C-alpha positions in Angstrom: 0.4 -9.5 -7.2 -3.0 -8.8 -7.4 -3.8 -7.4 -4.2 -0.8 -5.2 -4.6 -2.3 -4.0 -7.9 -5.3 -2.9 -6.3 -4.1 -1.2 -3.7 -1.6 0.6 -6.5 -4.8 1.8 -8.7 -6.2 3.0 -5.4 -3.5 5.1 -4.2 -1.7 6.1 -6.7 -4.9 7.8 -8.5 -5.9 9.2 -5.8 -2.4 10.9 -4.8 -2.6 12.0 -8.6 -5.7 13.3 -8.3 -5.1 15.1 -5.8 -1.2 16.5 -7.4 -3.4 17.4 -10.5 -6.4 19.5 -8.3 -3.3 21.5 -6.7 -1.1 22.1 -9.5 -3.2 24.8 -10.9 -1.9 26.7 -7.8 1.6 25.7 -7.7 2.1 26.8 -10.6 1.7 30.7 -9.5 4.5 29.8 -6.7 6.3 27.4 -7.2 9.0 26.3 -9.9 8.8 23.1 -11.8 11.7 21.3 -10.0 10.0 21.9 -6.4 6.7 20.5 -8.1 8.5 17.5 -9.4 9.9 17.4 -5.8 6.2 17.0 -4.9 5.7 14.4 -7.1 8.6 12.3 -5.9 8.1 12.8 -2.6 4.0 11.5 -2.7 5.1 8.9 -5.4 7.9 7.6 -3.1 5.5 7.6 0.1 3.1 6.1 -2.4 5.4 2.9 -2.3 5.6 2.6 1.5 2.1 2.9 1.9 1.1 0.3 -0.5 3.9 -2.1 0.7 2.1 -1.4 3.9 -1.6 -2.3 3.4 0.0 -4.7 2.4 1.9 -6.2 4.8 -1.3 -5.5 7.0 -3.0 -8.0 5.0 -0.2 -10.2 4.5 -0.5 -10.3 8.4 -4.0 -10.9 8.4 -3.9 -14.0 6.2 -0.7 -15.8 8.1 -2.5 -15.4 11.5 -5.9 -16.7 10.3 -6.6 -20.1 9.2 -5.9 -21.3 6.3 -9.2 -21.8 4.9 -10.1 -18.4 6.3 -8.2 -15.9 4.7 -5.3 -17.5 2.9 -7.4 -19.4 0.3 -9.4 -17.0 -1.5 -6.9 -14.2 -0.6 -7.4 -12.2 -3.4 -10.7 -11.6 -3.4 -11.2 -11.0 0.2 -7.9 -9.0 0.2 -9.2 -6.8 -3.1 -12.6 -6.2 -1.3 -10.9 -5.3 2.2 -8.8 -2.9 0.5 -11.0 -1.6 -1.3 -13.9 -0.8 1.2 -11.0 -0.6 3.4 -9.7 2.8 1.6 -12.7 4.1 0.6 -13.4 4.7 4.3 -9.5 6.1 4.3 -10.6 8.4 1.8 -14.2 9.2 3.4 -12.1 10.5 6.9 -9.7 12.4 4.8 -12.6 14.4 3.3 -14.0 15.2 6.5 -10.9 16.6 8.0 -11.4 20.1 6.7 -10.0 22.0 9.2 -8.9 21.6 13.2 -12.4 23.0 13.9 -14.3 20.3 11.4 -12.6 17.3 13.7 -14.8 14.3 12.6 -15.0 12.7 16.0 -17.7 10.8 15.7 -16.8 9.3 12.6 -13.4 8.4 14.1 -14.7 6.5 16.9 -16.8 4.2 14.3 -13.0 3.1 13.0 -13.2 -0.7 14.7 -16.8 -0.6 14.2 -16.1 -0.1 10.1 -13.2 -2.0 10.4 -15.1 -5.2 11.9 -17.5 -4.7 9.2 -15.2 -4.6 6.3 -13.7 -7.7 7.7 -17.3 -9.5 8.1 -18.3 -7.9 4.4 -15.2 -9.4 2.8 -15.6 -12.5 4.7 -19.3 -13.5 3.1 -18.2 -11.8 -0.1 -15.0 -14.7 -0.3 -17.8 -17.5 -0.1 -20.1 -16.9 -2.7 -18.9 -17.1 -6.2 -20.0 -14.7 -8.1 -18.8 -12.0 -6.2 -15.3 -13.7 -6.4 -15.6 -14.0 -9.4 -15.6 -10.6 -10.4 -12.7 -9.2 -7.7 -10.3 -11.6 -8.9 -10.9 -10.7 -12.2 -10.6 -7.0 -11.3 -7.7 -7.3 -9.4 -5.9 -9.6 -12.3 -6.6 -6.6 -14.7 -5.8 -4.6 -12.6 -1.7 -6.0 -12.7 -1.0 -3.8 -15.3 -0.6 -0.7 -13.3 2.2 -2.1 -11.3 4.2 -2.3 -14.4 3.8 1.8 -14.3 4.3 2.2 -10.5 7.0 0.7 -9.0 9.5 1.8 -11.8 7.9 5.6 -11.2 8.1 4.7 -7.4 11.6 3.6 -7.4 12.9 6.4 -9.5 10.9 8.1 -7.1 12.3 7.5 -4.2 15.9 7.4 -5.5 15.3 11.3 -6.3 14.6 12.2 -2.6 17.2 10.0 -1.4 19.5 12.0 -3.8 18.3 15.4 -2.7 18.5 14.7 0.6 21.9 14.3 0.3 23.1 16.5 -1.9 
């Protein structure tokens, strides 16, 4: 639950930041209902994205030996989440248009993924970073109580909107 909370904190904060960044422009040509629909789609998408990221970490934990990942899942999963999502945000910022395609950055994804895994592995062995990461993840759990009901409500709005 703690690692999922870090994923939620990161993804939902990023989406909310961009939503409010674009909101003033939308007010000129979209109705309140259309803006609410965009927000509902964003929150429903975040639900599936966050669950997908969590499933990747759980799959890694299931495949690797117990001592490597499962025993310190919170610390290593939190660090992998923070570094991985930070890199994804970096990639998103690099895509400004078709002519700005960052081919070199895209080719580095396997190297960055391996570096993130190695950093998380060594950080999980050290007591101080492990304690900080676990504390951060435990404190982030409060965001689950906000995001999950909001996401489920948004998902219901999207489903009902597409049926009706």
